[in-house]
C-alpha positions in Angstrom: 66.9 -35.3 -66.7 66.1 -32.7 -69.2 69.0 -31.0 -68.0 70.3 -28.7 -70.5 69.2 -25.6 -73.1 68.5 -28.5 -76.1 67.7 -31.5 -74.2 64.7 -29.2 -72.6 63.8 -27.9 -76.2 63.7 -31.2 -78.0 62.0 -32.9 -75.4 59.2 -30.1 -75.8 59.2 -29.7 -79.9 58.8 -34.1 -79.3 56.0 -33.5 -76.9 54.6 -30.9 -78.9 55.0 -32.6 -82.2 53.6 -36.4 -80.7 50.9 -34.3 -79.2 49.5 -32.4 -82.6 49.2 -36.4 -83.8 47.1 -37.5 -80.7 49.8 -39.1 -78.8 52.2 -37.9 -75.9 55.8 -38.5 -74.5 55.5 -40.2 -70.9 57.6 -37.5 -68.7 59.9 -40.2 -67.2 60.8 -41.8 -70.5 65.3 -41.2 -70.8 65.4 -39.7 -74.3 68.9 -39.0 -74.6 71.7 -40.7 -73.4 75.4 -39.7 -73.2 78.1 -41.8 -75.4 81.6 -40.8 -76.2 81.1 -38.1 -74.8 78.0 -36.6 -77.2 74.1 -36.8 -77.0 71.8 -38.8 -78.5 67.7 -39.6 -78.9 66.8 -42.6 -77.8 64.8 -44.0 -80.3 63.4 -46.9 -78.5 62.2 -44.6 -75.6 59.7 -43.1 -78.3 58.0 -46.5 -79.5 55.4 -46.5 -76.9 54.2 -43.3 -78.1 54.5 -44.1 -81.6 53.6 -47.3 -81.7 49.6 -45.7 -81.1 50.1 -43.7 -84.3 47.8 -45.5 -87.2 49.9 -47.5 -89.2 53.0 -47.0 -87.4 54.0 -50.2 -85.5 56.5 -53.2 -85.5 58.8 -53.2 -88.6 57.6 -49.4 -89.8 58.9 -48.2 -86.9 62.0 -50.1 -87.1 62.4 -48.7 -90.5 62.0 -44.7 -89.3 63.8 -44.8 -86.4 66.3 -47.5 -86.1 65.1 -48.8 -82.9 63.0 -52.4 -82.4 60.4 -50.3 -80.9 57.4 -52.6 -81.0 54.0 -51.6 -79.8 53.6 -52.5 -75.8 50.7 -55.2 -74.9 47.3 -54.2 -75.7 48.1 -51.3 -77.9 45.9 -51.1 -80.8 47.1 -49.5 -84.2 43.7 -47.2 -84.3 43.5 -46.3 -80.7 40.5 -44.0 -81.0 38.3 -42.1 -84.1 40.1 -38.7 -82.5 43.4 -39.9 -82.9 42.7 -41.2 -86.1 41.3 -38.2 -87.4 44.6 -35.7 -85.9 46.8 -38.0 -87.8 44.8 -37.4 -91.4 44.0 -33.8 -90.7 47.4 -32.1 -89.1 49.4 -33.3 -92.4 46.9 -30.8 -94.2 47.2 -27.7 -92.0 51.0 -27.9 -91.8 51.3 -28.0 -95.4 49.2 -25.3 -95.7 50.8 -23.1 -92.9 54.1 -24.9 -92.4 56.2 -22.7 -95.1 54.7 -19.5 -93.7 55.4 -20.1 -90.3 59.0 -21.1 -91.4 59.0 -17.2 -93.0 57.9 -15.4 -90.2 60.4 -17.1 -87.7 63.0 -16.7 -90.3 62.3 -12.9 -89.9 62.6 -12.8 -86.3 65.7 -14.3 -86.4 67.6 -12.1 -88.5 67.8 -9.1 -85.8 68.8 -12.1 -83.4 71.8 -12.7 -85.7 72.5 -9.3 -86.0 72.9 -8.4 -82.4 75.9 -7.7 -80.3 75.3 -9.7 -77.1 78.9 -9.0 -75.6 77.6 -5.2 -75.5 74.1 -5.6 -73.7 73.8 -5.5 -70.1 72.9 -8.3 -67.8 69.2 -7.9 -67.7 69.2 -7.0 -71.4 71.1 -10.2 -71.8 68.5 -12.3 -69.8 65.8 -11.0 -72.2 67.7 -11.6 -75.3 68.6 -15.2 -74.0 64.9 -15.6 -73.5 64.1 -14.2 -77.1 66.8 -16.6 -78.3 65.1 -20.1 -76.4 61.7 -19.1 -77.7 63.0 -18.7 -81.2 64.9 -22.3 -80.9 61.3 -23.9 -79.2 59.4 -22.7 -82.3 61.6 -23.9 -84.9 62.5 -26.9 -83.6 58.8 -27.6 -83.0 58.3 -26.7 -86.6 60.7 -29.1 -87.6 59.8 -31.9 -85.4 55.9 -31.9 -86.6 57.2 -31.8 -90.0 59.8 -34.8 -89.0 56.7 -36.4 -87.2 54.5 -36.6 -90.6 56.9 -37.7 -92.7 57.4 -40.5 -90.1 53.5 -41.1 -90.5 54.1 -40.6 -94.4 56.5 -43.7 -94.1 54.7 -45.6 -91.9 51.7 -45.5 -94.1 53.3 -46.5 -97.6 54.7 -49.6 -95.7 51.5 -50.6 -94.4 49.7 -50.0 -98.4 52.6 -51.9 -100.0 52.9 -54.8 -97.1 49.3 -55.2 -97.2 49.2 -56.8 -101.2 53.1 -57.5 -101.3 54.6 -58.9 -97.7 57.9 -59.4 -99.0 58.6 -55.9 -100.2 61.9 -54.5 -98.9 62.2 -51.8 -96.4 64.6 -50.0 -98.5 61.9 -49.8 -101.2 59.6 -47.8 -99.4 62.2 -45.2 -98.7 63.5 -44.9 -102.7 59.7 -44.3 -103.8 60.3 -40.5 -102.5 64.0 -39.6 -103.3 64.9 -37.5 -105.6 64.0 -33.6 -103.7 66.5 -31.0 -105.2 67.4 -28.6 -102.6 67.3 -30.7 -99.2 70.0 -28.8 -97.1 72.8 -31.6 -96.0 72.6 -33.1 -99.8 73.1 -29.7 -101.1 75.9 -29.3 -98.8 77.7 -31.8 -100.0 77.4 -30.9 -103.5 78.8 -27.4 -102.6 81.7 -28.3 -101.1 82.8 -30.9 -103.7 82.3 -27.8 -106.1 85.3 -26.1 -103.5 87.0 -29.1 -104.1 87.1 -29.1 -107.7 88.5 -24.9 -107.4 90.8 -26.4 -105.4 91.9 -28.9 -107.3 92.5 -26.7 -110.2 94.2 -24.0 -108.0 97.6 -25.6 -107.7 99.1 -23.7 -104.8 96.0 -24.0 -102.5 96.0 -27.9 -103.0 99.5 -27.9 -101.9 99.1 -25.6 -98.8 96.0 -27.4 -97.5 97.3 -31.0 -98.3 100.3 -30.5 -96.5 99.3 -32.2 -93.6 100.2 -29.1 -91.5 97.6 -27.0 -89.7 95.5 -24.8 -91.7 93.0 -22.4 -92.1 91.3 -20.5 -94.8 92.8 -17.3 -94.1 96.2 -19.2 -94.9 95.7 -20.5 -98.1 97.3 -18.4 -101.1 94.8 -16.3 -102.7 92.8 -17.4 -106.0 89.8 -19.3 -106.6 90.3 -21.6 -104.2 90.4 -19.7 -101.2 87.4 -17.6 -103.0 85.1 -20.6 -103.2 86.0 -21.8 -99.6 85.4 -18.3 -98.3 81.8 -18.2 -99.9 81.2 -22.0 -98.9 82.1 -21.0 -95.3 79.8 -17.9 -95.2 76.4 -20.1 -96.6 76.8 -22.7 -94.1 77.9 -21.4 -90.9 75.8 -22.5 -88.8 76.2 -25.8 -90.0 78.7 -28.4 -88.3 78.8 -32.5 -87.3 76.7 -32.1 -84.4 74.5 -28.9 -84.7 72.5 -30.0 -81.5 75.5 -29.9 -79.2 76.1 -25.9 -78.4 79.4 -26.8 -77.1 80.6 -27.4 -80.4 82.0 -24.9 -82.7 80.2 -23.7 -85.9 81.9 -24.0 -89.1 81.8 -19.8 -89.2 83.9 -19.7 -86.0 86.2 -22.6 -86.3 86.4 -25.0 -90.2 88.7 -27.5 -89.1 86.1 -30.0 -89.8 85.4 -28.3 -93.2 89.2 -28.2 -93.9 89.7 -32.2 -92.8 86.7 -32.8 -95.2 88.2 -31.2 -97.6 92.2 -33.0 -97.4 90.0 -36.2 -98.3 87.8 -34.9 -101.2 90.8 -32.7 -103.1 92.4 -35.9 -104.0 89.7 -37.8 -105.1 88.7 -34.9 -107.3 92.2 -34.3 -108.9 92.1 -38.0 -109.4 89.4 -37.4 -112.1 87.4 -40.4 -111.0 85.2 -42.1 -107.9 83.2 -39.1 -107.1 79.6 -39.1 -107.3 77.2 -37.0 -110.0 77.1 -33.6 -108.7 74.7 -30.4 -109.7 71.3 -30.5 -110.7 71.6 -34.2 -112.1 72.2 -35.6 -108.9 68.5 -35.5 -107.6 67.2 -36.3 -111.1 69.0 -39.6 -111.2 67.6 -40.3 -107.4 63.8 -39.2 -109.0 64.4 -41.6 -111.6 65.4 -44.3 -109.5 62.3 -43.7 -107.3 60.5 -44.0 -110.2 61.5 -47.2 -111.4 60.8 -48.8 -108.1 57.0 -47.5 -108.5 57.0 -49.3 -111.9 58.2 -52.4 -110.0 55.3 -52.3 -107.9 52.3 -50.5 -109.5 51.3 -53.3 -111.1 51.0 -55.9 -108.7 48.6 -53.3 -106.7 44.7 -52.7 -107.2 43.5 -49.4 -109.1 42.3 -48.2 -105.7 45.7 -48.7 -104.0 47.6 -47.6 -107.0 45.6 -44.1 -106.2 46.5 -44.5 -102.6 50.0 -45.0 -103.0 50.7 -41.8 -105.8 48.9 -39.9 -103.3 50.8 -40.4 -99.9 54.0 -40.6 -102.6 52.8 -37.1 -103.4 52.3 -35.7 -99.9 55.3 -37.1 -99.0 57.3 -35.1 -101.8 55.4 -32.4 -101.1 56.4 -32.1 -97.2 60.0 -32.6 -98.1 59.8 -29.5 -100.5 60.0 -27.8 -96.7 62.6 -29.2 -95.5 65.5 -26.2 -97.4 63.9 -23.7 -95.5 62.9 -25.3 -92.4 66.7 -27.0 -91.7 68.6 -23.6 -91.9 65.8 -21.7 -89.6 66.9 -25.0 -87.1 70.6 -24.5 -87.4 70.2 -20.4 -87.2 68.4 -20.4 -84.3 71.2 -23.2 -82.4 73.9 -21.0 -83.5 71.7 -17.8 -81.7 71.2 -19.7 -78.9 74.8 -20.8 -79.1 76.7 -17.3 -78.9 74.3 -16.3 -76.5 75.3 -18.7 -74.1 78.5 -18.5 -74.7 78.4 -14.8 -73.7 76.5 -15.9 -70.7 79.1 -18.5 -69.4 81.8 -16.2 -69.2 80.2 -13.4 -67.4 78.7 -16.0 -64.7 82.5 -17.2 -64.2 83.5 -13.3 -63.7 80.8 -13.5 -61.3 81.3 -17.0 -59.7 84.7 -17.8 -60.6 84.0 -21.5 -59.2 82.4 -22.3 -62.4 84.5 -24.2 -64.7 84.5 -22.8 -68.4 81.3 -24.3 -70.6 78.9 -25.0 -67.1 76.2 -22.5 -69.0 76.1 -25.3 -71.1 74.6 -27.7 -68.6 71.6 -25.4 -67.1 68.8 -24.4 -68.9 67.6 -21.1 -70.4 65.6 -20.2 -67.7 68.1 -21.3 -65.0 70.7 -19.1 -66.7 67.9 -15.9 -67.4 67.0 -15.6 -63.4 70.9 -15.8 -62.6 71.1 -12.7 -64.7 68.7 -10.9 -63.7 68.8 -11.2 -59.9 72.5 -10.9 -60.3 73.4 -13.7 -58.1 74.5 -16.4 -60.2 74.8 -19.2 -57.5 74.6 -22.0 -60.1 78.4 -23.4 -59.2 77.1 -26.8 -56.9 73.8 -27.1 -59.7 76.6 -27.0 -62.6 79.1 -29.2 -60.5 76.1 -31.9 -59.8 75.3 -32.3 -63.7 78.5 -32.1 -64.6 79.2 -35.4 -62.4 76.3 -36.8 -63.9 77.5 -36.6 -67.3 81.4 -38.1 -66.4 79.2 -41.3 -64.7 77.4 -41.2 -68.4 80.6 -41.4 -69.9 82.2 -44.0 -67.9 79.1 -46.4 -67.4 77.5 -48.2 -70.7 73.8 -46.3 -71.7 71.0 -47.7 -70.7 69.9 -51.2 -72.4 66.9 -49.8 -74.4 69.3 -47.4 -76.0 69.9 -48.8 -79.4 73.8 -48.6 -80.6 74.8 -49.1 -77.1 78.3 -50.5 -76.8 78.4 -54.3 -75.5 79.7 -54.9 -71.8 82.8 -56.1 -70.6 85.9 -56.6 -72.9 85.3 -56.6 -76.8 84.9 -60.2 -78.3 86.8 -61.4 -81.2 86.0 -60.4 -85.1 83.3 -63.0 -86.0 83.1 -63.9 -89.5 79.1 -63.7 -89.4 77.2 -60.8 -91.2 76.1 -58.2 -89.0 72.8 -57.1 -89.5 70.9 -53.8 -89.5 68.4 -52.0 -91.7 68.5 -51.6 -95.3 68.0 -47.6 -95.6 69.3 -47.0 -98.8 69.0 -50.1 -102.0 72.5 -51.3 -103.8 75.4 -53.6 -102.7 78.7 -52.3 -102.5 82.3 -53.7 -101.4 84.9 -51.5 -99.7 87.6 -51.0 -97.2 85.7 -49.8 -94.1 87.1 -46.2 -92.9 86.3 -46.2 -89.1 84.7 -42.7 -87.8 87.2 -41.1 -84.8 83.8 -40.6 -81.8 85.4 -38.0 -80.8 85.5 -35.8 -84.1 82.9 -37.6 -86.0 85.1 -37.7 -89.1 87.8 -41.0 -90.5 91.3 -40.7 -90.7 91.3 -41.1 -94.5 89.4 -42.3 -97.5 89.4 -43.1 -100.8 87.0 -43.1 -103.6 85.0 -46.3 -102.9 85.7 -47.1 -99.3 83.0 -47.9 -97.0 82.2 -44.9 -94.4 81.6 -46.5 -90.7 79.9 -43.8 -88.5 78.6 -43.8 -85.3 76.0 -41.7 -85.6 74.3 -39.8 -88.9 75.5 -36.6 -89.3 74.3 -34.8 -92.1 77.2 -32.7 -92.2 79.0 -35.6 -93.4 77.3 -35.6 -96.7 80.8 -34.3 -98.6 82.5 -37.4 -98.1 79.1 -39.6 -99.1 80.3 -38.5 -102.6 83.3 -40.5 -102.2 82.4 -43.1 -100.3 81.2 -46.3 -101.7 78.9 -47.2 -99.2 77.8 -46.8 -95.4 77.6 -48.0 -92.2 75.5 -46.6 -89.6 75.7 -47.6 -85.4 72.8 -45.4 -84.5 70.1 -44.1 -86.6 67.0 -45.1 -88.9 65.9 -43.9 -92.2 65.3 -40.8 -91.5 67.9 -39.4 -90.0 69.7 -37.0 -91.9 72.8 -39.7 -93.4 70.5 -41.4 -94.6 68.5 -39.5 -96.9 71.9 -38.1 -98.2 72.6 -41.9 -99.2 69.2 -42.2 -100.9 69.6 -38.5 -102.8 73.2 -39.9 -103.6 72.2 -43.3 -104.8 74.6 -44.8 -101.6 73.9 -48.3 -99.8 73.5 -47.9 -96.5 72.6 -49.6 -93.7 72.0 -48.4 -90.4 71.3 -49.5 -86.6 73.9 -51.9 -87.1 74.3 -52.6 -83.5 78.4 -51.6 -82.0 79.5 -51.6 -85.9 82.4 -49.0 -85.1 83.6 -51.6 -82.4 83.5 -55.0 -84.2 84.4 -53.6 -87.7 88.2 -53.4 -88.3 89.9 -50.3 -90.1 91.1 -51.2 -93.4 89.1 -54.7 -93.4 87.2 -55.5 -96.9 83.5 -55.4 -96.4 80.4 -55.8 -98.8 77.3 -53.6 -97.7 73.9 -54.8 -98.8 71.4 -51.8 -98.8 68.4 -53.6 -99.7 68.5 -56.7 -97.1 70.5 -54.9 -94.5 73.4 -56.7 -94.4 77.1 -56.0 -93.7 79.3 -59.3 -94.7 83.1 -59.3 -93.8 85.1 -60.3 -96.6 88.6 -60.5 -95.5 90.2 -59.0 -92.4 92.3 -55.7 -92.1 
């Protein structure tokens, strides 16, 4: 059931993106499932639709989405000439108009960002909510079309290389298009590491930050560290570890997640080692690795295949250059929607005291707008029903098709055989496993060279990737934000490792093989 603002908008955006490529979602598909109090996209449910795209079948789909999504029986890889033509033409149209549309939406977002919604009467707030919903819908649609085209390019590259070289690893295809300067989350990681460097040289601020006591930026001593942190929080004020969940505060409102990451980063930076190259040289190193992969495989291809390979790589990199403008736009639209729904929630509770705080998060924008316009909310029963559904989701296991669901029943003893997954960033690394907390998404501690074991592939954890030795991700595919950060930083990563946060133990040594998609347990904790 698409019962919240974001779920309804995300379903619409996915449907729009796939429709531009000649496919449609099944309206009965359960695209979202609750786990550990959060909502995740059910990638497997997309398989039946995406398997009908050219090239996007079998392993290419698994590579991108982290799901065992194969084409249904009887589905053809080229369903019709019309769909094939749409898949070829859509990327070209998007490259020409995507940047211009993104700039137009950014201009529309500016007045909504500066609007004082708390001063608006109810009917004006309902109108503002409608404008915020439309901005979010258009921004998410633009972002989804870019992601769908990126999936198409990756699948085409995989099909092209596997046609001549069936032994080509999954991670090699992804490494071919790495090295994109300006990508949002890798840049975020580099920016926070620079803040950590400033704090490491500001002894009073570093001591206050790492004391273990609750700390806010305003409580740090005045100096370069505090100033650098303030600049970071202003630049990335719309970010958080779960930006698509509107009930999660943004860093501009509550910087606790940033403070927690800095407490891990500052000692590592002060020690003088274990931090990956930061600044403008990081994309250059990733591009050099991509050129190395190209030189490895290109001589084995025929002349027409080389031309097609370079064309697809160029198109994919050109598409990646749109990401630095589109990602912040979606985050801005989500932040505007959050601020508006927060005020709607306060007003609904004044009118109907039976509504619990945060009940508005369980309603669609249209339902909230009608309640404000009529002056008769009468949403209490609906909110209680949907809250009960969410509670049942937290108690029960997600549907069987949901990738990353925990195993039913009691946890089995730790096994010695390797854990399998998708190799999403090449490299081999060993280190101690550091498990992220399901509620916060952050590990309790991390030291240089440790292996981060994440439940979801949150891009906001990019700063910790600068310290980590490798990544293990339970839910997510090769195109998820954390996997893109791993490739840009040259970090070995394996995604789609089923129940990794339950099967691995805090502190045990593991070996991560991002080339073959394997996680080996070297010794118990």
